[in-house]
N, C-alpha and C positions, 0 to 999 in steps of 0.2 A: 503494499499499499503506499503511495508516495507521502513523503513527509510534508507537512505544511510549515511553512515559515511563518511564524507568528507575526501578525500585523498590528501595530499599535498606533493609535491617534490619527496619524496622517499618512499611513502606508498607502491608503487607497486614494491619495491626493488626485483630484481631477481639477480641470481648469474652470474658472468662473463662466457663468452664463451658459452652462450646458454644453460645453464643447466636448463631445464624447471621445473616449479612447485615444486621442492624440491631440496635439495643439495645432491649430491652423495658424500658419505663420503670419499671415495679414493681420488676423484679429489680435494675436499677441502683440505684434510691433505697434498696432494703434492703440492698445491699452497701455503697453509700456510707455509710449510717448506722453500720455496723460498723466502718468504717474511720476515720471522721473524729475519733472520740475520742482514740485515741493521738497522731494527727497534731497535734491542738490542745494537748495536754499537752506535747508535745515542743517545739512552737513557744514555748509560754510559758516553759518551763524555760530557753530559750536567749535569751531576750529581757529586757534589764534596762532601767532608767530611761534615757530618750533623753538623749543629751549631744550636744553639738556638739564637732567635731574642730577642732584648731587649724589656722588657715590661716597657714602660714609660708612665706616665701621665694617667693611667687607674684608673678611679674613680667608676667603676661599682662594685667593691667587689665581683666579681665572680658571680654577679647577672644579667649579660646580656646574652641572649640566642638567637638563631635564628635557622631557618630551611629553606632549599630550595631543594625540590625534582625535578628530582629524583636523581641527583648527580652532583658534581662540573665538572666532566670530561665529556665534551661534543664532544671531538674529538675522532675518532676511525680510526686506519690504516685499509687497505683493509683486512689484515688478521683478525683483531679483528672483523670487520663487518661479514666476512664469518663464523667465529667461533659462533658469536651471532645468525646468520641465521640458522646455522646447529644444534647447541646444547643449544642455549640459553645463553651461558655464556657471561658475562659482563666484559668490561674493568674495570680496577681499578677505583674506585670512581665514575663509571657511574650510579650507583643506590643505593649508601649506605645510602642516606638520604630519600628514598622512604619508606622503612619498618618503621622507626620511625615515620615519618609523618603519615602514614596510620594507625598505632597502636593507634593513640590518639582517632579515632572515638570510639573505645570501651573502652579504657584505661583511659578515662579523669576522670570517675567518683570517682575514688579513689586518685586522684591526690594530692600530697603534694608538697612543695617547693622543697624538697630534691630529688624528682622524676622527676623534670621538664626536666632534661637533659637526661632522658630516652626517650624522645620525640623530644628534641631539641638539638643543638649543643651548647657548651660553646662559647660564643661570646667575650670572653676577649681578649685584645690586645696580640699579640705575641704567641709564641708556646713553651711550656715547653721542657726542653732540652732532656727529654726521649720520647718526642712525634715528634720529627723532623723526617720527612721521607726523605726529599731531600733538599739540598740548591744549587741554581744555580746562577751564575753571568752571565746573559744573554749577548750573543755576546761578552763574555770576558771582559765586563765593569767592572771597579773598583768602580764605584759610585752607584751601585745598586746590591741587593741581593734578590732573590725570594726563600723564605722558604716555603714549604708545610708540612702540618701536617699529621700524620699517619691516623687519624680516617676519615677525610673528604677529604684531599688533597686540601684544600683551599690555595691559594697563599697568603702569608703575605710578601708585598713587601716594602723594607726599602731602601731608597735613601739618599745619602749624599748631592747630588744635586738635584734641582727640574727636571732638564732635565733627570737624572737618574731615578727618581722617575716614572715619566710618561712613559719613554722608558720601565721600567719594567712592568707597568701597560698594555701597549700595547702588549708586549711580552707574559705576562701571559694570556691575553685576547685571543690571537691567539693560545696559547697552548691549551686553554680550549674550544674555540668556533669559530675557524676559518671558518669551513664550514657554520655554522649558519650565521656568520657575512656576509659571501659573498652571502648567499641566500637572506638576508634581504637588503643588498645595492642594489641588483637587483630588489627586490620587490619595493623598494622606487624610483627607476628609472624607474619602469614599464617594466622591462626586465627579468621578472623571467622565462617565458617560453623559452626564446632563451638560457638561461643559464642552467636551471634544467629540461626542458621537458615540453611538451604541454598537460599534463594532465588537464581535465576541472577544477579541483580544483586550480590548478596553474594558469589557465587563470582567474578564479574569483577572485583569490588573488590579482594578479597585477592590474586587472581592478578596484578593489575596492579602492586600495590606490592611484593609478595613477589619478583617477577621483577626489580625493580629494586634490592632490598636483601635478598637472601636470607641472613640472618645466623643463626647459632646463638647460644645463651645465652652461650657463651664469647666470640663475636665482640663481643656487645654489652657485655659486661664489659670486654673488652680496649679498647674505645673510651673508656670512662670512666677506665680506668687510664692510658691514654695522654693523655687531656686534662688530667688532674691532674699527671702527670709532666713535662709539657712546657710548663707555663704557670706555674711557681713559686708564690708566694703567692696569686696569683689563682686558680690551679687549685685550690689547697686550699681557698680561700674558696668557689669554686664548688660544690665537693664537699659542704662544710658547708651551704651554702644549699639544695642539691637534698635533703639528708637531712632538714633542718628542713622543707622543702616537703612531702616524702613523709609526716613524721610528722603534719603537719596534715591531709593528705588521709586517712590511716588513722585519725586521730582521729574525723574526721566519719563515716567508715564505720562505725566501732564505735558512735558516738553514734546514727546513724540507724538502724542495725540494732536495737540495744536499744530505741529510741523507737519503731521501726516507721513511720518516715517516710522511708525510703529510696526511690529512684525506682521507681514501678511496673513499669517495664519488666522489672525482675529477676524479678517474679512472672509476667509475660507470656511471658517466654522460658524460664520453668521453673527458674530459678536460686533462687527462694524461694518459700516457701508462704504465701499470704494468710491463711490461717486459724491454722497452728501456728507460723509464722515459721521453719520448718525451712529449711535451705539455708545457703549462705554467699556473701558478697560478698568476693572475694579482695582482700587488701591489695595495695596498689602497692609495687613495688620498684624500685630505681635503674635496672635495666636496661629497665624499662618506658619511661623518659624517652628513651632512645635509639631504642627502637621508635617511639614518637611521633614523634620528631625526623626518622626516616628517611621517615615518611609526608609530613611538611610539606616537607622537602627535594625529594622526588620530584615533589611537586605544583607547587612554585613556584620551586625554587632550584637545579635542575640542568640547565643547558643542554648541548645537544649531542646526539649519536647520529645515526642515520638515514644512516649511511655506505654501508650495503649498498643502501638504497633509492636513494641518490645514484648508486652505481655502476650499478644495473639501468637508470636512465633515461639515464645516460651511454651505456651500451651501446646502448640502443635508439635514442639519437640518432645514433651512429656508424653503426649498421646502416641507417638510414634515409638519411643524407647522406654517409657516409664519415667516416673518422677526423678529418680536420682540420675539415671543415664542421661535422660533428656535434658536436665539442667547442665550437666557436664557437657553435653554436645553444643547447647546453646552458648554457654560461657566460652567455649573454645572459639566459636564464630564471633562473638562479641569483642574479644581481644581488648578487654579494659586496660590492661596493663602489659601489653605484650612485650616480652624482653628483647625481640628483635626490631622493635619499632625504631625509626629515625627520630631522633631528639633535637630540640633547639637548644636546650641547656643540657650541657654535657655531665654535670656534677650535681649531687645533692637529690634529696627526695622531698616531694611536695605533695603529700597525700591529700586528694580531694575527691569527693564522690566515689570513694573506693567501695568495694564489695564488703558489706557488713557478714561477720562471721554467723550471726542469728537474725536474719531480717525480721523487722517487726512492722506491723501495720499494713502489709501489703493488701491491696484490694483488687485481685486479679478477676476478670469477668467470667461469668458462666459461659460456657461453650455456646457459641452461636447467637449470643445476646447483644452483641455490639452494633449499634447503628450510628452513623455519623449525624450530628446535629445540622439540620439544613440551615444555611445561610440566607439563601434567596426565597422570597415568597411573592406571591401574587404576580406572577409573570402575565404579561401582556404582549401582544405583538410579536415582533422579532425577537423578544427576550425569551420567547417560548419554543424557539426553534432548536433543533439538534446542535447546530454549531454553538449557540449560547449555552446550552446546558452541558455540552462537552467542555467548553472554556471553564464553566464553573467546577467540574470535577477536577480538572487539572490544577486550578487555583487552590482548591482545598488540599489536593495531595501535597503541593508545595508548601503550603502553609503549615500543614500539620506534621511534615517530616522533620526528623533530627539532621537530615542530610542537608543543611544550609549550604548555599553557595558561598564557601570560604574564598577562594580565589586570593590573589596577591602573593607576592614573594619578596624575600630579603636575603641579600648576601652581604655580609659585613666581617671584615677582616682587621684584626689589631695591627698596630704599628710594628709590632715585634716581627711581623711576618711580610711586610712590604717593602718595596724597593726604596720609598722615601723615609720610612721611619714613622710616617703618619698613617692612621687608619683610612681604609678605604670602604665605601659602601656603594652598593648598586641595589636600590629597593624601590618599591611602589606598590599601589593597589591595583589589582585586575577588577574593574568596575564595570566590565562589559564594554561593548561598542555601539554608541548611540550617535544619532545626528539630530540636534546638537549633542555634545557629550555631557554626561551628568556633571562631571568636574570642569572647572575653569582655572586658569592660571592668572596670578595677580602678585604685585609687589606692594606691600603696605609699609609705609614709614611715616610715623608720627609719635606723639608723646605716649611712651609706654608701648610702642608697637614697632617692631622691625623685623620683617619677614618676607620672604618670597616663596610661592609654592601653589599647591593645588587646594581647592575648597569646593564642596558641592554647591552647585548653583541655588542661591537663595539662601544659603548659610554661610556666605563668605564675608561675614564681618570680621573673620579671623582666617588666617592661613591654617588649614587643618592637617596637611602633609606638606613638608617643605623644608626650608632652611631659614635659620636666623643669621646673626651677624657671624658667629664663630662655630655654628653647630648645625646639625641636620637631624631630622627625625622622620620615621615612617612607621606604617603599621600594616599587620596582616591580620585577617580574621582568626580567632582563636578557637572558638567553639566550645568552651568548657560550659557545663550545664548550669544555667541560672533559671530554668524553668521546670517546674514540677507539676505533675498531674495528680489531682486530688479526687477521690470519689465521694461526692457529696450526696447523703442519703436523702431521698425524696419524701415529703410528707404532704398530706392533703391532696396534692395533684402534681402534675409534672412540673409545675413552676413555682413550687416552694420546696424548700430544703431544711435540713436540721443544721443550725449554726449554733454550736456550743449549747446544744440542748433545746434550742428554741426554733419552732417551725417559723421560717423567715421566707418573705416573698423574694423571688429572683427580680432583678432590675432589667426591665425591657428598654434596649437602646436600638433605634431604627434609623435607617437612612433610605429615604424614597427617591428614586431616580428615574427620570423620563427622558427620552431623546427624540428626535426626528431627523430626517435626512438633512444633510448639508452638502455643500460643494466638496468638502473635505472628506466626509464619509457619507456615503449613500445608504447606509444600513437603514432599512425600513423603521418607522416609528415603533417605539416599544417602551416598556417600563417594567421595574420590578421594585420590591422593598428588601433590603437587607435587614435581617434582624438578629440580634445577638442577646442572648440571656446572660446577665452577669450576675456573679455571687461574689461574697467576700473572697473566695478563694480563685476568682477569676472568671473569664468566660467560659460557657459551657461548649464543649467540642464534641462530645459523644454522649450517648445514652446506653444503658446496659443494666444488667443485673448481677449482683455479686452475692452469692449464697441465697439467691432467691430474692434478695431485696433490690428494689428498684433505685438506681443512682444515676446521677449526671457526672460525667468525668469532665473536670475543668482544668485549665492550665493557668498556673500562676507564675508570672515572670517578674524577677526582681527589679528589672528597669520598668516595668508597667507603671505608668503614671509618672515616670522619672526620666522621659527623654530630654528634657531641658537642663537636667542637672549637669550634663557634661560640658556644658559651656564654659565653666570655670577651668577645667583643664586645658581647653584650647587657648583660653584667654592667657593663662600662664605660659604656654609654649610660645607665644608670640611676644612675650614680654622680656627683653634682654636683661632687665633688672632683676628677673626672677630666675630664669635658667642660666646658670653659669657653670655648670659641669653635670656630670652624670647623676650625681645624687639628687640635685634639684630638678633634673629631668624626670627622674622616676617619681618623685613627690608630685610633679605637675600631672603626669598620667594616671596617678592614682585618684585623681579627681573624675576620670572618665569611666563611667559604669558600663559602657559598651564593651563586649568581649573581644578585645584585641591583643595581639602581641606588638609591643612598641619597641622600636630600635632607635638608637642614638649614636652619633659620630661627632667628634670634634677633632682638632689637631693632635690630641694626645690620648683620647679615651673612646672606648664604646661602651654600650650599656644595652640592657634589655629589661623589660617589664611587661608582665601580663596583667592586663586591667580587666575590670568587671566587679560587680557587686555579687560575689559568691555567697550565698546564703549558708549559715551555719545550720546543718540539719541534725535533728535529734539522733543521739546514738541508736543504730539498729535500722534507720530508715535508708532504704536503698533507692537511689535516685533514679535507677533504671525503670522502675515500675510505678504504677498508680498506688498511693496510699490512702487510707481513709482520712476524710477531713474531720479530724477530731484533734482537741488540743494536745494530746499526747504525741501527735506526729506533725505538727505545725513547725515552721521554722523557728528556731530560738530568738526570743525577743520580738516576734512578728506583731506589728501594729497594723491590723486590717484596714483602719480608716486612712492611714498615710501609706500603706503598703511598704513599710520599712521593716527591717530585722536586724538581727545581729549578723555582721559579715565576717568573712576571714580576715585576718589582719595582713597588711602588705607583705609582711615577711613570710606568710603562707603562700603568697603567689610566687610562680617561678620568676626569678630575677637574678641578675648578675651584672657585674661591672668587668669589663677587660677580659673576657673569655677570648681564647684565641681566635675562634671565628664563630659566627653564628649563621644558621640558615633557617629559613621558614618558608614553608609552602603550604600552609594549613595543616601541617603534620603535628604529631604529639609534642606537647611543650617540654615535659620533664617526666622523670621517672615518678610513677604512683599518682600523676595527675591525669585524672580520666577525662578525656574528651567526649562530648555528647554524641557526635557522628561515629557511625561505624566505619571500619576500614583503616584503622591504625596498626598495621601490622608489619610484616617482614618487607613488603613492597609497598612504597608509597611514593608519589611523585617528589616528595621531599627527598628521596633517595638521589634523584637525577641532580640536584643541587649538592647534596652531601658529598657524593663521590667526587664531584669536580673541584668543589671548594677545598676538601680535605687534601686532594692531590696537589692543589696550588700551594697550600700552607706547608705542606711537606717539602716542596721545591724551594720555597721562599721567594722573595723579591716579587710579591704580588703588586700589580699595577692597577690603575683604573681599566686600561684596556683588556688586560687578562682576566679581570673580574667580570667585565661585561661580556667577554667571549664565552666564559663558563655559563653565565645567564643565558646567553643566546643559543648556545649549543644545546642546553638543556630543553630550551624553548622549541626546538625543532625535533626533539627526540620523541619516540614512540616508547612510552614507558614498558609496554608489554614486550616489545622487540628487545629492548636493553636489559630488562630485568628477568623476564620469564621464559621467553622464547628459546633461548639456548638450552634451558632445562627440559622444555617440552621436546626439542629436537634430540636431546640426549636419549630420551625415552624412545622416540620414533626410530632412531638409528641404532638402537641397541641389537637390532636383528637387521639383515639386508631388507632394503624397501623395494619389493619385486613389482609391485603394481606401477606401471608406467606414469599414470597421472599423478599419483602421491609422490613417486620419486622426483618427478619434474618440480613439483611444488616444495619438496625438501630442498632441492638445489638452489631454487630462486630464494627461499627463506634463508638458507645459509649464507648466500652471497649478500643478502642484505643486513644480516647481522654483522658479518665481517666488514661491511662498508659503515657500520655504526648504528644503523636501525633508525635513521632519520627520514623524517617526511619533508622533503625539499624538492624545489623544482631541478629540472636539468641544468637549466641556466636561469638568471634572472629574468622574469617576465615571460618565460616559456608557457606557464600554465600546465606543465606536464611534470609529473613526478619522476625522479629517477627511482629505480626499483618499483615501479607502478604496479607490477604483477605480484610481487611479494606483498606489498602493502594492501592490495585487494584481497589477497588470500587470507592474511591475518585478520583483516576486518570481517570477513565471511566466517573464518574459523573460530574466532574467540567466543562468540555466543553459542555456537553449536558444541564446541569441546566442553564449555562450562557445564551446559545442560547435560551433556552426555557423562560427564566426569562426576557429577554430584547427584543429579535427580534420582538415579537408581537407588542410591543408598540412603538418601533422605526421604524418598517419596516425594510425589508431587505437590502434596499439601504443604509440607514443610519446606520444600524448595521454593514454592511460591511466596510463603510467608517470610522466609529469609530475604528473598529478593525485594520484598516490600522495605526491608530494613536497609539494604545496601544493593544498588543497581549492579548488574552484572558488568557493565562496560559503560566507558565515557570516552569514546573515541572522538577525535575533531568532528567528524561528520554526524555524529549522534545528535538527536534532538533532546537536549537536556537543559535544566535550570530555568530560571525566570525569563531568560531571553531566547530559549529555544536553541536550534542549531545555529551555525556560523557565528559562534559567540567566542571563539578563541579558546578560552580556559577549557582545558581537557584533563582527563586522567586524575580527577580528584577523587571520584568514588568508583569502586569497581572490585571484582573477585580476584584481583591479581595475587593478594597475600594469600588467599585460600588456595588457588591453584599452585602457587610457589611452594607453600609448605606441603601440600598433599603429594605433589610430584617429588619433592625432594624425599619425603617419607618412603614413597614407593621405591626410589632408588637407593635407599638404605643410608641416605645421608643424614647427619645430625640435624635436628631441628629443635629449636628452643621455643617452648610455647606451641607445641604441635596441636592440630586439631585432635578432637577426642578419638577419631577412628581415620582409617585410610579409605578414601573413597574411589580413586580411579582403579577400575578393574577390581574392586573390592580389595585393593592392596597387593594384587599379584601383578608383577611386572609385564608378563606377556599379555595378560588381559587388558591391562592399563594400555599397553602399546597398541593392541587391536583397536581399542575405543579411539585412541588418538589418530591413528591411520585411517580409519574409516570416516571420521569427521573431517579429517584433512582433505581427503579425497573428495568428499561432498563439497566442501568449501571451495576447492580448486576448480570444480565444475560450475560454479556460479559466475554469471557474466557481470561485467561492470554496472549494467543497468539494473540487475538484481540487488547488488551490494549497495549501490548508490542510486535509489530510484527516483531521485529528482523531486524538486519542490517549486515554490514560487519564485526561487532566485536561479535555480540551475536545472538544466536538462538531465534527463536520466543518463546514468553512465559517466558523467563528467566528475571524474574523481577530484581533481584539483578544486573545482568549484564546490563541491560537497563539502570539502575541508575549509573552504575560504572563509575569512572574516568579512562579515557585511555589516555595516553600521546601520542599526535599526532607526528608521526615521521616525522621530518624534516631533517632527516639524516639516516644512515644506522643501527643504534642501536634501538632495540625494547625493550620495558618493559611490564611487567604484569600489568593487570588491579588492582585497588584497590577500597575498598568500598567508596560509595559517602560521601563526606564532603563538606559543603558549607562555605569554609574558605580561607583566603589568600594563595596564592602559596607559596610566601616568607613571613616569619612572625618572628617578633621579641617579645621577653618577656624581659623587661628592668625594673629595680629599682636601681637607682644610690644611693650610700651610702653617697658620699661627693661631694664637688664641688671645683674647683680651687680658 
C-alpha cells in the first residue's frame, strides 16, 4: 500500500481565485504586479543606512559556526508565494542555508578546519561593515537596532535598554516567522483546524498536542502567574521580557498590516482580503507563549508514558509463558538497565525509576478490558470521513506512546584530547524539517543578555540553544520518565472517581472546532468537539477494569501546568553575568523542567547535566506500570492543586564536568538511570557516535573538522548494516549458500558492509545510491527476518504487543514520527538490539544482559540459518517498487527519493528535496580560544 506523506496546513496550497491544478502565468503576473508596489514601499520605509554592529566580548576567535536550513526568512507575501508556486523562485534568504547543509553529506570526507564555513555559517558576534544588508530601528525606537547580514539575513539585535532588546527580538521574530508562530499558537490551543483548515493532517496535529496539554485560558494564565510568583526577581524580569517581546511582535503585525506586506498565507486561508485588506491578524497575548511552550515540551521534552501498553505486553507474556517466566521474558525485552547499552556519562551510578524488588500498588487491567478514551466527539461533514478518523488514530498512537521522538545529537571532546588544547563541540537539535523551520536564528545583545543561536519561533525572547560570549550550549532529548499512569476507581458513574476516599466529579474540558474550504485548504466543511476528562491525577486516557472494578487510567506529568517554569533557566543561559563556567551552567539548566541532556563547552571546560523534574516515587512503586490512585502510591510531597511534588536532587541527575568526551543521540544517560522509551540495549544509534568519537580521542589531536567528519559519517550510516548485518551474514555463511538468489544477495551485502554500510549517492546530486541493490535488500529483509526470527517463539499475540512498545524498524524511508516519512531522523527505535543479542547467543558468543531465551531457529544454528536464508531470498526477490511503494512526494521504486528529506510546508513556500542525512537540523561547531 503506498505511503502517504502527511500534509499539514498549506501542503494543499492552491492559487487564489480558483485557478485549479496549475498557475496561469498571465493571471499570476497581473496579480503580482498589483501587490509588489506596497511591498517595496514598506521595505523601503523600514531600511536605513547600513551600519555595522559592535563586536564585543566575543571569545570564539572566529571558530564558532552554525547552520539552520532551509533559511532565515520564513515569511512570504502573497506575491512571493505565487511566484514560488508558479516558477519555484524563492524569497531572499528563504533557502540559502539549505544548499550548504545538504552538501555536507558528500563533502565531509575531505573536510579541513578552513573549509568548515563552506557548510556552516560564521557564528561570530556582530556583522562586518561590508556585510551589513540592512539596519532597522523597529517602530522608530531609539533603544534597539536590528542589523541583518548579507549572507544569511540573520537578525543581530542590539539594545541599549532591556525592554528595547526584547522588543527587537519580538519584532525580528515576527519579520521571520509570523505565520508559523500563529499556526503553532493555534496548535497549542487545539484550534488549528478552525484557523488553517480541516485537512486530516491538521486534525491529527491539534489532537496530538491538545491531548497532551488540554488547557483552558485560565490554566495558561495560572502558569504565568505561578512562574512569576515562585522565582523572585528573575520571575519579574522574565514577565517584563515577555511583555516587551510581545509588544515587538504586535508592532510588526500592525506595521505589516498597514503596509500590506504581511504573510500571504493570511489571504490564502481567508483571514485577510488581498484587494481591500479587510480582515484582521490577531495580536499575540501572553498566554499564547504558554500554548507555544506546551507544543515544544510535548514534542521534545516530556519523557515517559506508555504504562498501559507495558501492562498489556506483560500480560501477554505471562499468558504465553506463565507469570514467572513471562515476567522474565518481558524484562529481558524491556532492557531497563542493559549492561551493553552505550552511555553518555561513563562513570557513576544514578538510580532512577529502577525495578523494585517487591512491586507495590500495581493496577494491571483485566484481560480484554482496556479501551482508549475517545478524544473526538460529534463529528460532522468531512470530520466524519475515513481520512479524518485515521488521522485521529495515528495522533492518539503517537501521543500515548513512550517512544517519543527524541532526535538531536551531541559530540563534545575535552581539551586534553584536541589539537589546540581547547574543547571542541559539534552539537544541535534534530527538530525535523519544515518550511518555514520551527527554529530561527538570532543574535541578542543588551543589558544582561549576550547570545547568538537558535530559538523556537514565538519563544525567542532568549536564545535557547547557542553560544554566549565565551561558552556554548546545546541539548538532546533525554526521555527519562516524568509521566505516571494511575488507575482511578470509578464511583456513581463513568465521570466520577474516588479521590482520597471521596467520590469526586471529573472536570470536562472541551474544544469545539469547525472549518470550511479555503484557497489554501479545500477540505470540505466539517466540525468536531475534542473532549478531555481531567482528574486530580491527570487526564483520562483509557478505561478498563482491574480485578472487576471499573477504573479510568490517567496520566500525570510532572511538567503538567508547568510549561512556563523553564523560562528562568533560558534567561540564565543568556546572561553573561550568571554563566561564567560549567558549575553555573549546570545550575542554570537545573531550572529547566523539560527532560533534556544539556552540554556545555568553553575554552577550558566541558560539562553535562540531565534536566527535568523527576518525581520521587514511593518505595515499591514500579514506574513501568499503572498504579492505584491512592495516597499510598502518590508521588512524595505531591500537591494536586499545584501539581508539585518532591523531586530528585540535582546530584541524583546524571551530571559531570570535564569527562574525556561526551556523546548523545537520545541513548541511555548513565548506569541505573532508566529511560522511558524501549530500545536502550546493545545496539543504538548512539553507538555510531560512540565508536567514532572514542577512536578520535584515542588517536588524539581532535579538531573541529575531524569531529564534524565523525558526526557526518555517522549521519549517513545505516545502523543495521554497521552493527548487526555482519553478525547476520556470519550465520548465513556458516555453511555454503547454494541458492543462486540468496548467494547473489549475500555478495552484495558483504560488499556494502566492506564499503562502510553507508546510504550515500554515487556522486553529489546523482540521486542514485552506491550499493543500491544491497540497501534495497536490507530494507526488504529486516522486517521479514525480525518476524521470522521472533514470532514463532513469542507467538503472534505477544509479538504484536511487543511491537506496540518498540517498532521493528525505522529506516530513512519508513513513515514514522510526528512528521511521517522524509523526516531525516532515523534508527532511533527498532529491534536491532534484540536481533544482535539473539544472533550472538545462537553463535555461542558472550552476551551480557541476554534475552530470556534464544529465538532464531529456537537457538539451533542450522535452523536459524535456514530462517535467515529463506527470508533473505524472499527479500532479494522484492522489486524496488515493492520496497519503496511511492507517496505524495516520490514515485514508486525511487529509492533515493524515498529516503530524501522533504521540508514539510507549514506555509506557502516550498523547497526541493535533499539527500538523506541523519543529523541535527540546527547545528553548532564551536571551539573557544579564550575565556573572560
